[in-house]
N, C-alpha and C positions, 0 to 999 in steps of 0.2 A: 503492498500499499503505500503510496506515494507521501513525502512528510507533508506535503501541503495541503493533502487533503485531512490531514489529523489535525491540521490548526485549524482547518475552516472546520471542522466536527468540534473543537474546543468553543469556536466563537457560536456555532449553532446551540449550545448546549448552553450557553449563555441568555441567547436570546429564548429559548425555553423556559428558564428559569430566573427571566428579568425581572417580575417582582422581588424576587430574594435579593438579584441583583443590584436594583436600584436603594432596596431599602438598606443593604451593604452599603453602598457609596455615602447616601446621604448620612448614615451613622458614622463612617469611616471621617467623612469632610468635616464632619463635627469636631471628632477628636483631632482630625489635622489641623482646623481651625484654632482652635483653644491651642494648641501647642504653638502653631503658628503666633499666636496673640502673646503668650509667654515667651517666646523667644523675642518680640517684640517691646514687650517691658524690658528686657535685660540690654537689649540694643539701646531703647529710652535710657537707661541710666547712663550708659557711658555715651551718649550724646547731650544730657545735659553737662557732664562733668567737662567735655571737651568744650563745649560752649562757656562755661562758666571761667575754667584757666583762660580760654582765646581773650574773654572780654578785659582781665588784668592785665596782657600784654605783657606780662613778666617770664622773665628767663627762669625765676625761682624765688623765693623768701628766703628771709633772714627770720629764725625764730630764737627763743631760748632755748637751752642746751636741754635735751632730753625729751624735749616734744615729737611726738612724731610727726608733725605738718603744722602748716599754718590754718588750717580750718576748723579742727574738732579739738575746741577745749585747752588746758594747760594755761598755765601762768603770763599775765601780759608783759609786757615793754614799755619803758619809757619811749615819748616818739621822738627822743633827741636822740637815738639808737640809729635812725634815719640817717642824720647827718654824718654819724662816726663811720657809718655801712659805706653811705657814699663817697668816704675818702679812701676806701679798701680799691687795692691794686685788683684791675679788671673790672669794675663798678661801673656803669656809664648813669645811670639815676636809680635812687633809690626811694622809696614812699610810704610811709607808714599807714596800715591800714586797721581797720576793726570791722571784723567779720564775724558772725555770731547769729544762731538763732535766736527769735524774738517772737512775741506775741505782741498782733495790733490790738485794738478796741472794737474790731470788725466782727460781726455777728457770721459772717460769712469767710469761711477760710482765712483765719486770723494769724495762722503759723506763717512766718515768714524768714528769710534768711536776711538780716539785714549788712550791707558792707556800708562801711564810711571810708571816703579816700579823700585827699586833696584836690581841691578842684583842677581839673586838666591833668593830674597824676594817675600812676598807675593803679587801676581799678576804678577811672570812672568810666561808665559806660557810655555808649553812643546811642541815646534813644531813637527809637524806630517812628516814634510822636513828640511832639512837644519840644522840649529843649533839657539841658542839664541842671540840675541842682548849683546855681551859682551862689544865694542868698541863705542863712540860717531859719530853718523851716521848712525848707524847699525839698523834695524828695522825688526821687525818680522810679516808678514801680513797676513788675512785669505786669501782664495784662492778666496771666495768670491770678493774679491777686485779686481780680475781677473790679477794680477799683478806674477810675476815669480822672484825665487830666481836670483839676479842679475841685476834685473829691479832698476830704479833710480827713484826717485820720491821728491816733495817736499808740506812742509806744513805751510805755514805763512811765506816763505823763508828761512826755514831750509831745507835742502836735506839730503834724505836718500838714504841707498844701502839696498835692499832686502837681507837678508841672511836665513831668512828662513820662513816655512808657517803654518798654522793650518789650518785644514778643520771643517767648519760648525761653528765657533766660529763668529758670527754676533749678533747684538744690534738692538733695537727700529725696529722690522720691516724686518731684512735682511741688515742692514749697517755692512759694514767688518771692522773688529779690524785692529790697527794697534799698535804693542806693541814696546814700546821703552824703552831705560834706562830713571829713570826720571829726567836725568840734562837735557836731550834733548826735554822733554816734557814740562817742565819749560822753556825752550827757545820758545818752540812754543808759549804759553800759557802766560807768565806770563813774557816774555822778560828775562829771566836768571834768577830772583828772586828768592828765596828759597822758594817756595809756594807749597803746597799740597792741593788735593781739597777733602782728606780724608785720615785717617789713618786704614788701615787694619792691625785687630789683631788678635793675636790666644788665644784663652782663653776668659773668661769674668769676665770683671772688679766687683768688690764688690761694689766699689763708683767710683766716676771720678771728676775730679775736675769742679768747677765752669766756666761758659765759653763752656764746651763741652757736647757732650752727646754720648751714645753708643747706635748703630744700631745692631738690631742681620740681622744674614743672612736673614732670612725669610722677615723680614721689608726690607732689603735692594734688595729684589728682586721686591717685591710689586714698589719700588723708580723706579728702572729698566725699570719696565713693565706701570708705570705711565703714559708719554706722549703716550701710545697708549689705554687708557680709553676708548674715544668717538671712535676710531676706534674698538675696541672689543664691547661695546654695538652696534655700527652699524651693526656688521658682524652677531651679534646673533638675531638682531631684523628682518634681511634679512632672516637669516636660518630658525628664525619662520614663517616668512611668507611664505617660500618653502616648508613649511610642511604643511601649509594651502592650497597652489597649488595643490600640489600631491595629497592629502586626497581629493580635489574637483574634480581630473579629476578621480579618483579612484569611487568616489562616483557617479559620472555622469555618468560611462559607467554603472554602474551596475544599478542604476536608468534606465537608458533606457531599460538595459535588461528587468528589473522587468517590465516595460512599456506596452513591446511588447509581455510579456507573461502572462500577464492578462487574458487568456482564461486557460492557462496552470494552472495556481495559482487555479483558479475557479474549474477545474475538480479534480485537487489533493484535495482540500478544500473538494469537493462533494463525494470524495471517502473513507473521513476518515482520511486522512493525518493529523498528527498532527502540531500545528502550529510552535512547536520547533523544528520539520523535516524541515518543510518549510524555516524557518529562516536560519537552518544552511545549506540549500543548497545556498541560496544567501552569507551568510556570507563565505563560503568558497569561491566561485567567487572571490569576492572580496580580499580575502587572498592570492588564488594562481595568481592574479594581482600584488598584492603589494609585495610578497615575490620574485615573475620572476623580476618584476623591480628593488627592492631594491639590488638584488644578479647582474645583470646585469650593474646598477649603480657604481661598483665596478670596472670595468672596465673603464667606460665612465670616472671615478673622475681619474684610471692614465694615461687615453690620454689626459685628459683635463692637466693636474697638467704642462707638461714641456713649456704650452706656457703662464705661469704666469711670472713675472718676478723674484718674489718671490719665494723661494725653499718650496714646500710644503710637509710637513709630513702627512702622513696616516697611523696610528699607526694600526697594525692588530686589538687591542682592540676596535678602534673605527670602523673597517670593519665590526666586530662581532656585533657592536651594530645595524648596518642598517636593517638585516633583521628582528629583533626583533621589531624595529621602525616602518620597514613596516608591521608587523602582527599586531601592533596597531592599524595603521593609516587606514589598512585594516578592520578591526573589527570596527572602528568609523565610515568611510566614508560610511558604508552600511545600516549607519541607516534609512537614508529616502527611500533606497528600501524596506527595512526590514516593515516599516510601510506602504508602498503601498502594499507590500503583503497582510499583516495583513487583510488590510482593503477590500480586494476583496470579492464581495459577490457569496456565491458556487452557487447561481442562476444561474448567467451568462454561466454554464457550459451546464443547458438547456435552452439557448436562453433568458434568464430572462433578467430585466432590474433593 
């Protein structure tokens, strides 16, 4: 029997059991879609860290010795340290920065990430709308906070007026950012005392004085992302479990099909069909199911994404990866059915047992 006929028989079997096939595709596409969303979450975390680090325009940060990075807690440092750092060999610019999680008096999405910087210095954003904060009490906020130009809010009793908006500049899994002059941030965090949480620098110092250390931009990004480490690990584990569920769905459908076609396999083997052709037909069924579900899952992911409180980014590269993963899952999931087909006794074609 020609191998092409056997593959055609596999497609005809899918048509015969099309209701089961459609249900399996829909179920698998939902699992694939959720998996794609989780991958989008992980991509979103990386993207927001990269955006924030890029916004600072700094090559690195100077922090008190012993701190892991500039963004997650630790002892403050005098702003005068910036003047000392600016004199170090290899440093072109140095600006003090205050950056810390805070809570506004807003009823909706009150948690924000406050960043205070010198006017025109490192850490000052370029707003997408409006202008930069130039005077005390002015702030640039991200549209994620749902505030608009002209709105007023307060942090720790210090009042601000929104004069500019950034778009998509979030921190720690979706917290909107608030940018102010460093003096205002010091009033919020240190009661007006001249302290900074870090010194953003342009360049790389050859050596640093005792009591402080230099943290590169890459390590600073890891520090900004560190509060999400457990969340990222949990999402990664859940995503792996969903891949297993998808493989189980595809495998069960193909295996049930193989059980119901034992007589067909016996006839094929009795008429001289090569085992590789028999296996190819089964793998094709699994691949068609997986690829169909993976393509449909992209639409499912886009439909579900707006329902989540955190903006989910689904890069094109990630979307192109899903059909490839679906192909791999289809091949792996067909393993049980392949084993069943190989062990069929050709004598069954003649009524044997």
